[in-house]
C-alpha positions as CSV (number, residue, x, y, z in Angstrom):
1,M,68.0,217.6,7.2
2,K,67.3,217.4,3.5
3,R,68.6,215.6,0.6
4,I,69.4,218.1,-2.3
5,A,66.2,219.7,-3.5
6,I,64.0,218.1,-0.9
7,L,66.1,217.5,2.3
8,S,67.5,220.2,4.6
9,A,71.0,220.1,6.2
10,V,72.9,220.9,9.3
11,V,74.5,224.2,9.9
12,V,77.7,223.9,12.0
13,L,78.6,226.6,14.4
14,V,81.7,227.2,16.3
15,L,81.3,226.0,19.9
16,S,83.1,227.3,22.9
17,F,83.2,225.2,26.0
18,A,85.1,227.4,28.4
19,G,83.0,228.9,31.1
20,M,79.8,227.5,29.9
21,E,77.4,227.1,32.8
22,G,74.2,226.1,31.1
23,R,72.8,222.8,29.7
24,A,74.2,221.4,26.5
25,V,73.3,224.0,23.9
26,A,75.2,225.7,21.1
27,L,73.8,228.9,19.6
28,P,75.2,231.4,17.1
29,G,77.9,233.5,18.7
30,D,78.6,233.1,22.4
31,P,76.9,230.1,24.2
32,V,73.8,231.2,26.0
33,P,73.5,229.7,29.6
34,V,70.4,227.7,30.2
35,G,69.5,225.7,33.2
36,D,67.5,222.9,34.8
37,P,64.7,223.9,37.2
38,P,64.7,221.9,40.5
39,T,61.9,219.5,41.1
40,S,60.1,218.5,44.3
41,G,62.2,215.5,45.1
42,D,64.6,213.9,42.6
43,A,63.6,210.4,41.5
44,E,67.1,209.8,40.2
45,S,68.6,210.3,43.7
46,A,66.7,207.3,45.1
47,L,66.8,205.2,41.9
48,F,69.5,202.9,43.2
49,G,68.7,203.2,46.9
50,V,72.1,204.6,48.0
51,S,73.0,207.9,49.6
52,S,76.0,210.1,48.9
53,I,76.9,209.9,52.6
54,E,77.2,206.1,52.3
55,L,79.2,206.5,49.2
56,R,81.7,208.9,50.7
57,A,82.7,206.2,53.1
58,V,83.7,203.9,50.3
59,E,87.5,204.0,49.9
60,T,87.7,202.8,46.3
61,M,85.1,203.5,43.7
62,P,86.1,203.5,40.0
63,A,85.0,206.5,38.0
64,H,85.2,204.9,34.6
65,P,81.9,203.1,33.6
66,L,83.8,200.6,31.4
67,D,85.6,199.4,34.5
68,V,82.5,198.7,36.5
69,L,79.5,198.5,34.3
70,P,78.3,196.1,31.5
71,L,79.3,198.5,28.7
72,R,81.4,197.9,25.6
73,L,82.6,200.5,23.1
74,I,81.1,199.6,19.7
75,D,83.5,197.8,17.4
76,V,82.9,200.3,14.6
77,T,85.4,203.1,14.1
78,V,85.5,206.4,12.3
79,D,87.7,204.7,9.7
80,D,85.0,202.2,9.0
81,A,82.4,204.9,8.6
82,I,84.3,207.6,6.6
83,E,86.3,206.6,3.5
84,K,87.0,210.0,2.1
85,S,88.7,213.2,3.2
86,Y,86.7,216.4,3.6
87,A,87.6,220.0,3.6
88,R,85.7,223.2,4.3
89,V,85.7,225.9,1.6
90,I,87.1,228.9,3.4
91,A,87.3,231.4,0.5
92,P,84.0,233.3,-0.3
93,D,82.8,232.4,-3.8
94,A,85.8,230.2,-4.3
95,P,86.3,229.3,-8.0
96,V,86.1,225.7,-9.2
97,F,88.3,224.7,-12.2
98,N,88.2,222.1,-14.9
99,A,91.8,221.2,-14.4
100,P,94.8,222.4,-12.3
101,G,95.4,225.9,-13.5
102,G,92.6,225.5,-16.0
103,S,89.4,227.4,-16.7
104,I,86.8,228.5,-14.0
105,I,83.6,226.5,-14.5
106,R,81.7,227.7,-11.5
107,T,82.0,229.2,-8.0
108,M,81.1,227.6,-4.6
109,G,79.2,230.5,-3.2
110,T,79.5,231.7,0.4
111,G,78.4,229.7,3.4
112,F,79.1,226.6,5.3
113,I,80.4,224.4,2.5
114,F,82.2,221.1,2.6
115,V,83.6,219.1,-0.3
116,S,85.2,215.6,-0.5
117,T,88.8,215.7,-1.8
118,G,91.3,213.5,-3.5
119,G,94.9,214.1,-4.5
120,S,96.8,217.3,-5.0
121,Q,99.3,218.5,-7.6
122,Q,101.3,221.6,-8.5
123,A,100.5,223.8,-11.5
124,N,101.3,227.4,-12.3
125,G,103.2,227.7,-9.1
126,E,100.2,226.8,-7.0
127,S,98.9,223.7,-5.2
128,W,95.6,222.3,-6.6
129,T,93.2,219.7,-5.0
130,W,90.9,217.4,-6.8
131,I,87.3,217.5,-5.5
132,N,84.2,215.4,-6.0
133,G,83.1,215.3,-9.6
134,G,86.5,215.5,-11.2
135,E,86.9,219.2,-10.6
136,W,89.7,221.2,-9.0
137,M,90.2,223.9,-6.5
138,R,93.1,225.9,-5.1
139,T,94.4,224.1,-2.1
140,A,94.7,227.5,-0.3
141,D,90.9,227.8,-0.5
142,L,90.3,224.6,1.5
143,D,90.7,223.7,5.2
144,W,90.7,220.0,6.1
145,R,88.8,218.7,9.1
146,Q,89.2,215.5,11.1
147,P,85.9,213.7,11.9
148,S,85.1,212.9,15.5
149,R,86.4,209.7,16.9
150,L,83.6,209.5,19.5
151,R,82.1,206.1,19.8
152,G,79.0,205.0,21.8
153,V,78.6,201.9,23.9
154,E,76.7,198.7,23.6
155,I,75.0,197.6,26.8
156,D,75.0,194.0,28.0
157,G,72.5,194.6,30.8
158,W,71.1,197.6,32.6
159,P,74.0,198.7,34.9
160,D,73.7,199.2,38.7
161,Y,74.6,202.8,38.2
162,E,73.8,205.4,35.6
163,F,76.6,206.9,33.4
164,A,77.4,209.9,31.4
165,W,79.9,211.6,29.0
166,I,81.8,214.7,30.0
167,L,80.9,217.6,27.7
168,Q,82.6,220.5,29.3
169,P,86.2,219.8,30.5
170,N,86.5,220.6,34.2
171,Q,88.2,219.7,37.4
172,P,85.9,217.6,39.6
173,L,84.5,219.4,42.7
174,R,85.3,218.1,46.2
175,T,81.7,218.6,47.3
176,P,78.5,219.4,45.5
177,G,78.7,223.1,44.4
178,G,82.1,223.4,46.2
179,E,85.7,224.0,45.2
180,P,87.6,222.0,42.7
181,N,89.4,218.9,44.0
182,K,92.9,219.6,42.9
183,D,93.9,216.0,43.7
184,A,91.4,214.5,41.3
185,P,92.2,213.8,37.6
186,F,91.0,216.4,35.1
187,L,87.7,215.6,33.4
188,G,88.4,215.7,29.6
189,R,85.8,216.0,26.9
190,Y,84.0,212.7,26.1
191,K,85.4,211.0,29.1
192,M,82.8,208.5,30.5
193,V,81.9,208.6,34.2
194,T,79.8,206.6,36.5
195,I,77.1,208.4,38.5
196,Y,76.9,207.1,42.1
197,A,74.7,209.7,43.7
198,T,72.9,213.0,43.0
199,E,72.5,216.1,45.2
200,W,70.8,219.4,44.5
201,V,72.6,222.7,45.2
202,N,70.3,225.6,44.5
203,E,69.0,225.1,40.9
204,W,71.6,222.5,39.9
205,R,72.1,218.8,40.3
206,Y,75.6,217.6,41.1
207,Y,76.6,214.0,40.4
208,M,79.1,212.0,42.4
209,I,81.5,210.2,40.0
210,A,84.1,209.0,42.6
211,P,84.9,209.7,46.3
212,D,85.2,213.4,46.8
213,Q,84.6,214.0,43.1
214,W,81.4,215.8,41.9
215,A,80.4,217.0,38.5
216,K,77.8,219.7,37.7
217,E,75.0,218.5,35.5
218,S,75.8,221.1,32.8
219,W,79.1,219.4,32.3
220,L,77.6,216.0,31.4
221,G,75.4,214.2,28.8
222,K,73.7,211.7,31.0
223,V,72.1,208.4,29.9
224,R,68.6,208.0,31.3
225,K,66.5,204.9,31.0
226,N,63.0,205.6,29.6
227,P,59.8,203.6,29.5
228,V,58.6,202.2,26.2
229,P,56.3,204.8,24.5
230,E,52.7,203.8,24.0
231,G,52.2,201.7,20.9
232,V,55.9,201.0,20.4
233,S,57.4,197.6,20.3
234,G,60.5,195.8,19.0
235,R,63.5,198.0,18.1
236,W,63.1,201.7,18.9
237,I,65.4,204.7,19.3
238,D,65.1,207.2,22.1
239,I,66.5,210.8,21.7
240,D,66.7,213.0,24.8
241,L,67.0,216.6,23.7
242,Y,67.9,217.9,27.1
243,E,70.8,215.5,27.7
244,Q,71.7,215.3,24.0
245,T,71.9,211.5,24.2
246,L,70.5,208.7,22.0
247,T,69.7,205.2,23.3
248,A,68.5,202.2,21.4
249,Y,66.1,199.6,22.8
250,V,64.7,196.3,22.0
251,D,61.3,196.5,23.8
252,D,62.2,197.6,27.3
253,T,65.9,196.6,27.1
254,M,68.5,199.3,26.4
255,V,71.2,198.0,24.1
256,Y,73.2,201.1,23.0
257,A,73.9,204.7,24.0
258,T,75.8,207.7,22.7
259,L,75.8,211.5,22.4
260,V,74.1,213.4,19.6
261,A,73.8,217.0,18.4
262,S,70.2,218.0,17.6
263,G,68.5,221.1,16.3
264,L,69.3,224.6,17.5
265,E,66.6,226.6,19.2
266,Q,65.5,228.3,16.0
267,W,65.4,224.9,14.2
268,S,64.5,222.6,17.0
269,T,64.2,218.9,16.4
270,N,60.5,218.0,16.7
271,E,59.3,216.0,19.7
272,G,57.0,213.0,19.2
273,V,57.0,209.4,18.1
274,F,58.1,208.8,14.5
275,R,59.2,205.9,12.3
276,V,62.2,205.6,10.0
277,W,60.7,206.0,6.5
278,Y,63.9,206.1,4.4
279,K,67.5,204.8,4.7
280,V,70.3,206.0,2.4
281,A,74.0,205.4,3.0
282,D,75.2,208.6,1.3
283,T,73.6,211.8,0.2
284,P,74.5,215.5,-0.3
285,M,72.6,218.0,1.7
286,S,72.1,221.7,1.2
287,G,69.8,224.5,2.2
288,S,69.2,228.3,2.7
289,E,70.7,229.2,-0.6
290,G,71.3,233.0,-0.8
291,Q,70.9,233.4,2.9
292,S,73.5,233.9,5.7
293,D,73.1,230.3,6.9
294,Y,73.6,228.7,3.5
295,Y,75.2,225.3,3.7
296,Y,76.3,222.6,1.3
297,L,77.6,219.2,2.5
298,E,78.8,216.5,0.2
299,N,78.4,212.8,1.0
300,V,76.5,213.0,4.3
301,P,76.8,209.4,5.6
302,W,74.4,206.8,7.1
303,N,71.1,208.5,7.0
304,L,67.8,207.4,8.7
305,F,65.0,209.8,7.8
306,F,62.3,209.8,10.5
307,D,60.3,213.0,10.6
308,G,59.7,214.3,7.1
309,E,62.9,216.0,6.1
310,S,64.7,215.3,9.5
311,A,67.2,212.5,9.7
312,L,69.6,210.7,12.0
313,H,72.9,210.8,10.2
314,G,76.7,211.0,10.6
315,A,78.4,214.4,10.7
316,Y,82.0,214.5,9.6
317,W,82.2,218.3,9.8
318,H,82.1,218.9,13.6
319,D,83.0,217.3,16.9
320,G,80.4,219.1,19.1
321,F,78.3,216.1,20.1
322,G,76.4,216.6,23.3
323,Y,75.4,220.1,22.1
324,R,72.6,221.4,19.9
325,R,73.9,222.6,16.6
326,S,71.8,221.4,13.6
327,H,69.0,222.7,11.4
328,G,66.7,220.1,12.9
329,C,68.3,216.8,12.2
330,V,70.1,214.6,14.8
331,N,73.8,214.4,14.2
332,L,75.9,211.5,15.3
333,A,79.6,210.8,15.3
334,P,80.5,208.9,12.1
335,A,81.1,205.6,13.9
336,D,77.8,205.8,15.7
337,S,75.9,206.7,12.6
338,L,77.2,203.5,10.9
339,W,76.4,201.3,13.9
340,L,72.8,202.7,14.1
341,Y,72.3,202.6,10.3
342,H,72.9,198.8,10.3
343,W,70.9,198.3,13.5
344,A,67.8,200.1,12.5
345,D,65.4,199.3,9.6
346,E,62.8,201.3,7.8
347,G,59.8,201.3,10.2
348,T,62.0,201.4,13.4
349,Y,60.3,203.8,15.9
350,V,62.1,207.0,16.9
351,H,61.0,208.7,20.1
352,V,62.1,212.3,20.5
353,H,61.5,214.1,23.8
354,S,63.2,216.3,26.4
355,S,63.7,214.9,30.0
356,H,63.8,218.5,31.3
357,E,63.0,222.0,30.0
358,Y,65.6,224.4,28.7
359,R,65.4,227.9,30.1
């Protein structure tokens, strides 16, 4: 993403989860299924030296990682990270006024446009809302959005089992690739689950999250432990574009994990090893003026620029974490962006890669 004039921003797209069978990806219009090719042998299956047959014999096995793993929700909340209210401009070329019922001083254009808002008042029989800069807009031209309440986890020691967030709400399956287990609790979006075993069925992995409860890999954003990249030491950030997860490390010790939303296919987030070159707590972002994907976003919070114009930053305008949806930046939920902003410094390494290939 860019700061105004030099930094490019995120375009937010409407994401539908129902019936989505591919990996975590959001494209314009209907989601396009993508998959994960099988490999010869699956290292994850043997990672913890336990088979799914053995696990099925276990009578009680908690599904929630916070119950069984050394994980803690970060103590930062969305209310700590976002102090203003934001609304999308829903009227094309919506006028901006110098006062409620006053004179038009400019128009907002047409595109994906968000403004910060203050109080409202009545004038000339209409409701008016104050926006950033002391200007006013008709309240009817605005649509308020609630920022995501997603929060990542701090890790007190690498857990005995891997874990993941549910991306696509579903009923767990009774067997890998089998029928839904109607006796199992429904898997809601952003629910965390523990992964006890992995089995392949055709081209897909299925993860055991509790006895007789299996989740298809396309439903999950899974945290994977990765080796330290060559030449990297101290604090570093790992971004897995396939899983749409971010993890933070001190040398080879993972200390934090969450979901992200990286660049769409046509604006893919670049892979490689980078370093944070600029930190800024608050900046407007815009881009593609005059084009169909024009965007303007006020007060984008908690920015860590790492690859030229691309940044890790908070996104108050969507709740689609775990799916690709930006112009190349890496979006985080507001609470996570604040946590990471204070944890990372200029010079912190950022490793961007994909643990598997989209298709």
